[in-house]
Each structure stands twice: as structure tokens, then as C-alpha cells.
N, CA, C and O atoms as CSV, one atom per row, in Angstrom:
chain,resi,resn,atom,element,x,y,z
A,1,UNK,N,N,-5.230,10.817,35.038
A,1,UNK,CA,C,-3.376,10.542,34.530
A,1,UNK,C,C,-4.075,10.703,33.265
A,1,UNK,O,O,-4.246,11.848,32.847
A,2,UNK,N,N,-4.491,9.730,32.614
A,2,UNK,CA,C,-4.650,9.186,31.472
A,2,UNK,C,C,-5.480,10.503,30.259
A,2,UNK,O,O,-5.029,11.047,29.251
A,3,UNK,N,N,-6.508,10.595,30.795
A,3,UNK,CA,C,-7.180,11.674,30.138
A,3,UNK,C,C,-6.347,13.296,30.025
A,3,UNK,O,O,-6.677,14.083,29.138
A,4,UNK,N,N,-5.558,13.541,30.757
A,4,UNK,CA,C,-4.643,14.559,31.211
A,4,UNK,C,C,-3.424,14.674,29.739
A,4,UNK,O,O,-3.120,15.624,29.019
A,5,UNK,N,N,-2.974,13.222,29.766
A,5,UNK,CA,C,-2.232,12.738,28.426
A,5,UNK,C,C,-2.930,13.184,27.346
A,5,UNK,O,O,-2.310,14.055,26.735
A,6,UNK,N,N,-3.881,12.936,26.934
A,6,UNK,CA,C,-4.432,12.295,25.382
A,6,UNK,C,C,-4.860,13.885,25.607
A,6,UNK,O,O,-5.509,14.003,24.568
A,7,UNK,N,N,-4.963,15.361,26.322
A,7,UNK,CA,C,-5.604,16.657,26.060
A,7,UNK,C,C,-4.633,17.045,26.289
A,7,UNK,O,O,-4.879,18.244,26.153
A,8,UNK,N,N,-3.213,16.978,26.661
A,8,UNK,CA,C,-1.851,17.035,25.837
A,8,UNK,C,C,-1.596,16.980,24.722
A,8,UNK,O,O,-1.011,17.915,24.175
A,9,UNK,N,N,-1.881,16.109,24.203
A,9,UNK,CA,C,-1.480,14.997,22.704
A,9,UNK,C,C,-2.287,15.804,22.155
A,9,UNK,O,O,-1.606,16.756,21.775
A,10,UNK,N,N,-3.339,15.963,21.901
A,10,UNK,CA,C,-4.230,16.657,21.472
A,10,UNK,C,C,-4.240,18.534,20.898
A,10,UNK,O,O,-4.396,19.251,19.909
A,11,UNK,N,N,-3.991,18.553,22.154
A,11,UNK,CA,C,-3.084,19.907,22.193
A,11,UNK,C,C,-2.285,20.259,21.460
A,11,UNK,O,O,-2.426,21.326,20.862
A,12,UNK,N,N,-1.107,19.398,21.269
A,12,UNK,CA,C,0.148,19.852,20.758
A,12,UNK,C,C,0.102,19.737,19.008
A,12,UNK,O,O,0.749,20.431,18.224
A,13,UNK,N,N,-1.302,18.152,18.530
A,13,UNK,CA,C,-1.065,18.039,17.451
A,13,UNK,C,C,-1.671,19.432,17.368
A,13,UNK,O,O,-0.971,20.174,16.678
A,14,UNK,N,N,-2.888,20.078,17.920
A,14,UNK,CA,C,-3.851,20.580,16.820
A,14,UNK,C,C,-3.195,22.380,16.751
A,14,UNK,O,O,-3.572,23.239,15.953
A,15,UNK,N,N,-1.854,22.585,18.149
A,15,UNK,CA,C,-0.826,23.681,17.701
A,15,UNK,C,C,-0.100,23.103,16.539
A,15,UNK,O,O,0.000,23.852,15.566
A,16,UNK,N,N,0.287,22.234,16.473
A,16,UNK,CA,C,0.977,21.915,15.303
A,16,UNK,C,C,0.702,22.075,13.562
A,16,UNK,O,O,1.203,22.544,12.539
A,17,UNK,N,N,-0.129,21.540,13.923
A,17,UNK,CA,C,-1.287,21.471,12.649
A,17,UNK,C,C,-1.163,23.136,11.923
A,17,UNK,O,O,-0.750,23.603,10.862
A,18,UNK,N,N,-1.855,23.722,13.332
A,18,UNK,CA,C,-2.021,25.239,13.001
A,18,UNK,C,C,-1.387,26.279,12.835
A,18,UNK,O,O,-1.750,27.285,12.225
A,19,UNK,N,N,0.103,25.978,13.652
A,19,UNK,CA,C,1.591,26.200,12.927
A,19,UNK,C,C,2.282,25.945,11.640
A,19,UNK,O,O,3.184,26.498,11.012
A,20,UNK,N,N,1.557,24.945,11.484
A,20,UNK,CA,C,2.142,24.549,9.863
A,20,UNK,C,C,1.585,25.103,8.704
A,20,UNK,O,O,1.992,25.160,7.543
A,21,UNK,N,N,0.491,25.530,9.304
A,21,UNK,CA,C,-1.164,26.000,7.858
A,21,UNK,C,C,-0.582,27.091,7.828
A,21,UNK,O,O,0.121,27.339,6.848
A,22,UNK,N,N,-0.702,27.986,8.821
A,22,UNK,CA,C,-0.189,29.504,9.471
A,22,UNK,C,C,1.465,29.743,7.974
A,22,UNK,O,O,1.423,30.362,6.910
A,23,UNK,N,N,2.551,29.015,8.550
A,23,UNK,CA,C,4.086,29.239,8.614
A,23,UNK,C,C,3.624,28.784,7.161
A,23,UNK,O,O,4.059,29.636,6.387
A,24,UNK,N,N,3.003,27.910,6.535
A,24,UNK,CA,C,2.812,27.760,5.178
A,24,UNK,C,C,3.362,28.833,3.683
A,24,UNK,O,O,3.298,30.007,4.049
A,25,UNK,N,N,3.625,28.781,2.882
A,25,UNK,CA,C,3.468,30.020,1.607
A,25,UNK,C,C,2.437,28.806,0.895
A,25,UNK,O,O,2.181,27.611,1.039
A,26,UNK,N,N,2.089,29.824,0.143
A,26,UNK,CA,C,0.479,29.511,-0.511
A,26,UNK,C,C,1.409,28.595,-1.709
A,26,UNK,O,O,2.594,28.600,-2.040
A,27,UNK,N,N,0.336,27.918,-2.096
A,27,UNK,CA,C,0.869,26.625,-3.110
A,27,UNK,C,C,1.899,27.711,-5.097
A,27,UNK,O,O,2.908,27.379,-5.720
A,28,UNK,N,N,0.649,29.232,-5.378
A,28,UNK,CA,C,1.016,29.526,-6.317
A,28,UNK,C,C,0.514,29.206,-7.204
A,28,UNK,O,O,1.147,29.509,-8.215
A,29,UNK,N,N,-0.534,28.613,-7.412
A,29,UNK,CA,C,-0.337,27.470,-8.524
A,29,UNK,C,C,-1.960,28.375,-9.466
A,29,UNK,O,O,-2.708,27.583,-10.038
A,30,UNK,N,N,-2.177,29.237,-9.508
A,30,UNK,CA,C,-2.661,30.302,-10.454
A,30,UNK,C,C,-1.666,30.697,-11.594
A,30,UNK,O,O,-1.966,30.683,-12.788
A,31,UNK,N,N,-0.068,31.162,-10.931
A,31,UNK,CA,C,0.676,31.910,-12.021
A,31,UNK,C,C,1.547,31.058,-12.241
A,31,UNK,O,O,2.408,30.601,-11.489
A,32,UNK,N,N,1.240,30.782,-13.615
A,32,UNK,CA,C,2.523,30.087,-14.637
A,32,UNK,C,C,3.575,30.728,-14.253
A,32,UNK,O,O,3.822,31.887,-13.918
A,33,UNK,N,N,4.425,29.297,-14.415
A,33,UNK,CA,C,5.661,29.994,-14.500
A,33,UNK,C,C,5.989,29.901,-16.131
A,33,UNK,O,O,5.182,29.433,-16.934
A,34,UNK,N,N,7.619,30.545,-16.583
A,34,UNK,CA,C,7.817,30.741,-17.443
A,34,UNK,C,C,8.147,29.527,-18.230
A,34,UNK,O,O,9.271,29.244,-17.814
A,35,UNK,N,N,7.765,28.485,-19.287
A,35,UNK,CA,C,8.103,27.269,-19.880
A,35,UNK,C,C,7.058,26.554,-19.761
A,35,UNK,O,O,7.043,25.706,-20.653
A,36,UNK,N,N,5.724,26.457,-18.737
A,36,UNK,CA,C,4.546,25.953,-18.395
A,36,UNK,C,C,4.169,26.043,-18.991
A,36,UNK,O,O,4.010,27.130,-19.547
A,37,UNK,N,N,3.575,24.645,-19.477
A,37,UNK,CA,C,2.345,24.387,-21.056
A,37,UNK,C,C,1.754,23.441,-20.341
A,37,UNK,O,O,2.371,22.447,-19.958
A,38,UNK,N,N,0.702,23.615,-20.128
A,38,UNK,CA,C,-0.001,22.734,-19.615
A,38,UNK,C,C,-1.013,21.994,-20.506
A,38,UNK,O,O,-1.519,22.494,-21.510
A,39,UNK,N,N,-1.189,21.112,-20.178
A,39,UNK,CA,C,-2.530,20.024,-20.953
A,39,UNK,C,C,-3.616,20.425,-20.168
A,39,UNK,O,O,-3.822,21.043,-19.123
A,40,UNK,N,N,-4.679,19.439,-21.685
A,40,UNK,CA,C,-5.679,19.643,-21.275
A,40,UNK,C,C,-6.216,18.571,-20.063
A,40,UNK,O,O,-5.732,17.439,-20.077
A,41,UNK,N,N,-7.273,18.944,-18.952
A,41,UNK,CA,C,-7.879,18.233,-17.786
A,41,UNK,C,C,-8.494,16.498,-18.199
A,41,UNK,O,O,-9.125,15.869,-19.048
A,42,UNK,N,N,-7.748,16.354,-16.867
A,42,UNK,CA,C,-8.063,14.749,-17.272
A,42,UNK,C,C,-10.108,14.566,-17.083
A,42,UNK,O,O,-10.660,15.548,-16.586
A,43,UNK,N,N,-10.990,13.396,-17.474
A,43,UNK,CA,C,-12.376,13.822,-17.377
A,43,UNK,C,C,-12.565,12.834,-15.769
A,43,UNK,O,O,-11.716,12.258,-15.089
A,44,UNK,N,N,-13.829,12.958,-15.625
A,44,UNK,CA,C,-13.792,12.065,-14.518
A,44,UNK,C,C,-13.937,10.115,-14.465
A,44,UNK,O,O,-14.024,9.328,-13.523
A,45,UNK,N,N,-13.905,9.942,-15.906
A,45,UNK,CA,C,-13.987,8.500,-16.305
A,45,UNK,C,C,-12.127,8.013,-16.519
A,45,UNK,O,O,-11.719,6.908,-16.160
A,46,UNK,N,N,-11.302,8.982,-17.096
A,46,UNK,CA,C,-9.966,8.930,-17.245
A,46,UNK,C,C,-9.670,8.611,-15.725
A,46,UNK,O,O,-9.305,7.534,-15.254
A,47,UNK,N,N,-9.946,9.956,-14.985
A,47,UNK,CA,C,-9.215,10.050,-13.557
A,47,UNK,C,C,-9.268,8.022,-13.012
A,47,UNK,O,O,-8.487,7.082,-12.863
A,48,UNK,N,N,-10.971,8.376,-12.885
A,48,UNK,CA,C,-11.036,6.959,-12.410
A,48,UNK,C,C,-10.449,5.738,-13.220
A,48,UNK,O,O,-10.056,4.797,-12.530
A,49,UNK,N,N,-10.357,5.646,-14.330
A,49,UNK,CA,C,-9.550,4.645,-14.583
A,49,UNK,C,C,-7.923,4.770,-14.385
A,49,UNK,O,O,-7.237,3.941,-13.787
A,50,UNK,N,N,-7.689,5.355,-14.688
A,50,UNK,CA,C,-6.053,6.165,-13.838
A,50,UNK,C,C,-5.805,5.855,-12.828
A,50,UNK,O,O,-4.891,5.039,-12.710
A,51,UNK,N,N,-6.413,6.295,-11.758
A,51,UNK,CA,C,-6.127,6.271,-10.636
A,51,UNK,C,C,-6.712,5.139,-9.458
A,51,UNK,O,O,-6.359,5.137,-8.279
A,52,UNK,N,N,-7.541,4.332,-9.985
A,52,UNK,CA,C,-8.411,3.774,-9.639
A,52,UNK,C,C,-8.588,1.768,-9.733
A,52,UNK,O,O,-8.376,0.740,-9.089
A,53,UNK,N,N,-9.136,2.296,-11.068
A,53,UNK,CA,C,-8.794,0.964,-11.989
A,53,UNK,C,C,-7.574,0.204,-12.806
A,53,UNK,O,O,-7.453,-1.011,-12.968
A,54,UNK,N,N,-6.926,0.990,-13.157
A,54,UNK,CA,C,-5.220,0.768,-13.055
A,54,UNK,C,C,-4.752,0.171,-12.204
A,54,UNK,O,O,-4.270,-0.960,-12.251
A,55,UNK,N,N,-4.866,1.026,-11.148
A,55,UNK,CA,C,-3.825,-0.184,-9.868
A,55,UNK,C,C,-4.527,-1.480,-8.893
A,55,UNK,O,O,-3.971,-2.384,-8.268
A,56,UNK,N,N,-5.887,-1.161,-9.052
A,56,UNK,CA,C,-6.643,-2.355,-8.717
A,56,UNK,C,C,-6.400,-3.399,-10.316
A,56,UNK,O,O,-6.468,-4.601,-10.060
A,57,UNK,N,N,-6.264,-3.232,-11.114
A,57,UNK,CA,C,-5.375,-4.583,-12.433
A,57,UNK,C,C,-4.499,-4.766,-12.421
A,57,UNK,O,O,-4.167,-5.658,-13.203
A,58,UNK,N,N,-3.636,-4.276,-11.768
A,58,UNK,CA,C,-2.419,-4.753,-11.783
A,58,UNK,C,C,-2.371,-5.350,-10.481
A,58,UNK,O,O,-3.011,-6.396,-10.593
A,59,UNK,N,N,-2.076,-5.273,-9.651
A,59,UNK,CA,C,-2.365,-5.542,-8.146
A,59,UNK,C,C,-3.219,-7.381,-8.618
A,59,UNK,O,O,-2.606,-8.422,-8.854
A,60,UNK,N,N,-4.596,-7.185,-8.611
A,60,UNK,CA,C,-5.141,-8.401,-9.772
A,60,UNK,C,C,-3.927,-9.393,-10.803
A,60,UNK,O,O,-3.866,-10.619,-10.711
A,61,UNK,N,N,-3.273,-8.787,-11.498
A,61,UNK,CA,C,-2.904,-9.529,-12.749
A,61,UNK,C,C,-1.244,-9.776,-11.720
A,61,UNK,O,O,-0.690,-10.808,-12.099
A,62,UNK,N,N,-0.500,-9.090,-10.655
A,62,UNK,CA,C,-0.140,-9.912,-9.915
A,62,UNK,C,C,0.292,-10.855,-8.909
A,62,UNK,O,O,1.171,-11.577,-8.440
A,63,UNK,N,N,-1.222,-10.256,-8.863
A,63,UNK,CA,C,-1.492,-11.963,-8.050
A,63,UNK,C,C,-1.687,-12.539,-8.288
A,63,UNK,O,O,-1.587,-13.513,-7.542
A,64,UNK,N,N,-2.253,-12.724,-9.713
A,64,UNK,CA,C,-2.775,-13.982,-10.832
A,64,UNK,C,C,-1.328,-14.629,-10.888
A,64,UNK,O,O,-1.371,-15.784,-10.466
A,65,UNK,N,N,-0.612,-14.405,-11.110
A,65,UNK,CA,C,0.610,-14.471,-11.356
A,65,UNK,C,C,1.378,-15.670,-10.699
A,65,UNK,O,O,1.774,-16.811,-10.936
A,66,UNK,N,N,1.324,-14.236,-9.254
A,66,UNK,CA,C,2.028,-15.066,-8.068
A,66,UNK,C,C,1.640,-16.752,-7.687
A,66,UNK,O,O,2.370,-17.706,-7.416
A,67,UNK,N,N,-0.065,-16.595,-7.823
A,67,UNK,CA,C,-0.802,-17.871,-7.743
A,67,UNK,C,C,-0.871,-18.802,-8.582
A,67,UNK,O,O,-1.560,-19.813,-8.445
A,68,UNK,N,N,-0.176,-18.544,-9.505
A,68,UNK,CA,C,0.038,-19.786,-10.934
A,68,UNK,C,C,1.480,-20.040,-10.883
A,68,UNK,O,O,1.887,-21.058,-11.443
A,69,UNK,N,N,2.319,-19.260,-10.291
A,69,UNK,CA,C,3.674,-19.392,-9.754
A,69,UNK,C,C,3.810,-20.405,-8.489
A,69,UNK,O,O,4.702,-21.098,-8.001
A,70,UNK,N,N,2.815,-20.194,-8.293
A,70,UNK,CA,C,3.096,-21.282,-6.371
A,70,UNK,C,C,2.461,-22.392,-6.747
A,70,UNK,O,O,2.488,-23.442,-6.105
A,71,UNK,N,N,1.790,-22.195,-7.925
A,71,UNK,CA,C,1.040,-23.634,-8.039
A,71,UNK,C,C,1.601,-24.796,-8.565
A,71,UNK,O,O,1.345,-25.984,-8.366
A,72,UNK,N,N,2.652,-24.068,-9.480
A,72,UNK,CA,C,3.157,-25.392,-10.845
A,72,UNK,C,C,4.419,-25.560,-9.392
A,72,UNK,O,O,5.066,-26.506,-9.842
A,73,UNK,N,N,4.901,-25.319,-8.413
A,73,UNK,CA,C,5.581,-26.410,-7.907
A,73,UNK,C,C,4.832,-27.366,-7.129
A,73,UNK,O,O,3.926,-26.963,-6.399
A,74,UNK,N,N,5.280,-29.301,-7.257
A,74,UNK,CA,C,4.124,-30.143,-6.350
A,74,UNK,C,C,4.617,-29.532,-5.000
A,74,UNK,O,O,5.700,-29.081,-4.626
A,75,UNK,N,N,3.732,-29.650,-4.578
A,75,UNK,CA,C,3.957,-30.164,-2.664
A,75,UNK,C,C,4.358,-31.149,-2.527
A,75,UNK,O,O,4.133,-32.081,-3.299
A,76,UNK,N,N,5.248,-31.231,-1.240
A,76,UNK,CA,C,5.828,-32.048,-0.655
A,76,UNK,C,C,6.429,-32.003,0.214
A,76,UNK,O,O,7.611,-31.662,0.268
A,77,UNK,N,N,5.360,-32.526,1.560
A,77,UNK,CA,C,6.075,-32.442,2.411
A,77,UNK,C,C,7.382,-33.923,3.336
A,77,UNK,O,O,7.211,-35.059,3.778
A,78,UNK,N,N,8.617,-32.935,3.199
A,78,UNK,CA,C,9.349,-33.437,3.266
A,78,UNK,C,C,9.546,-34.099,5.017
A,78,UNK,O,O,10.539,-34.783,5.266
A,79,UNK,N,N,8.656,-33.847,5.956
A,79,UNK,CA,C,9.118,-33.680,7.251
A,79,UNK,C,C,8.325,-35.846,7.381
A,79,UNK,O,O,8.549,-36.846,8.063
A,80,UNK,N,N,7.704,-35.565,6.600
A,80,UNK,CA,C,6.963,-37.350,6.455
A,80,UNK,C,C,6.789,-38.248,5.127
A,80,UNK,O,O,6.020,-39.089,4.662
A,81,UNK,N,N,7.802,-37.655,4.849
A,81,UNK,CA,C,7.665,-38.699,3.512
A,81,UNK,C,C,8.957,-39.569,3.947
A,81,UNK,O,O,9.013,-40.706,3.480
A,82,UNK,N,N,10.311,-39.012,5.051
A,82,UNK,CA,C,11.172,-40.152,5.080
A,82,UNK,C,C,10.780,-41.018,6.085
A,82,UNK,O,O,11.502,-42.004,6.230
A,83,UNK,N,N,10.207,-40.950,6.523
A,83,UNK,CA,C,9.754,-41.675,8.173
A,83,UNK,C,C,9.121,-42.829,8.016
A,83,UNK,O,O,7.989,-42.887,7.535
A,84,UNK,N,N,9.895,-44.017,8.467
A,84,UNK,CA,C,8.759,-44.991,7.736
A,84,UNK,C,C,7.647,-45.663,9.325
A,84,UNK,O,O,7.819,-44.907,10.281
A,85,UNK,N,N,7.051,-46.377,9.525
A,85,UNK,CA,C,6.220,-46.620,10.107
A,85,UNK,C,C,5.994,-47.897,11.014
A,85,UNK,O,O,5.289,-48.250,11.959
A,86,UNK,N,N,7.541,-48.656,9.743
A,86,UNK,CA,C,6.508,-50.457,10.324
A,86,UNK,C,C,8.049,-49.958,10.803
A,86,UNK,O,O,8.700,-49.019,10.345
A,87,UNK,N,N,8.398,-50.856,11.825
A,87,UNK,CA,C,9.516,-51.736,12.510
A,87,UNK,C,C,10.457,-52.219,11.709
A,87,UNK,O,O,10.198,-53.219,11.039
A,88,UNK,N,N,11.626,-51.648,11.635
A,88,UNK,CA,C,12.328,-52.451,11.002
A,88,UNK,C,C,13.523,-52.835,11.555
A,88,UNK,O,O,14.485,-52.523,10.854
A,89,UNK,N,N,13.879,-53.602,12.925
A,89,UNK,CA,C,14.376,-54.322,14.051
A,89,UNK,C,C,13.736,-55.303,13.853
A,89,UNK,O,O,12.535,-55.396,13.595
A,90,UNK,N,N,14.969,-56.563,14.029
A,90,UNK,CA,C,14.108,-57.931,14.147
A,90,UNK,C,C,14.853,-58.827,15.727
A,90,UNK,O,O,15.911,-58.488,16.258
A,91,UNK,N,N,14.451,-59.342,15.936
A,91,UNK,CA,C,14.420,-59.563,17.201
A,91,UNK,C,C,15.041,-61.248,17.928
A,91,UNK,O,O,15.005,-61.447,19.143
């Protein structure tokens, strides 16, 4: 029963993908529109810097700010600081 469902799901996914590919129109990226003025392309170094290194750098900067902001607060354990362990009752 499990194999049948997996086969059915795979066939459905493959059929859906095939129909989407067949029914979609081409992007027409080679035909320029009126007023289209593309600039020069990016080099490999520029592309890696923009789409790989910049997001990693932003992530590290934000993470560093969060860690620095978290360390400025003094850790205070409020559950054990107000419990006295000495016996206060006198008989």
C-alpha cells in the first residue's frame, strides 16, 4: 500500500511538472521591449560578492550585534536569589 501511494504521488508530481512546462510561454528574454536599456553584466567576482559574500557579511554583522547586545545585560537568576536557606523560625 505504501509503495502504491508513493508511485501515485511521483506520477502526479511528474505529470504536473510536465504540464506546467508545456503550458508555460517562453520568457522572451531575447526580444527587447521599448525603453529597455540593460547595463553591462556583472563579472564572476562581482556576482559572488553581491549574492554570496554580502549576505553572509550582513548575517554575521547582525549576529554580532545581537550577541553584543545580549552580553550587556547582567545575568540574574531571579528564582534562586530570593530564597533563603537558613532556618528563620525559632522554637
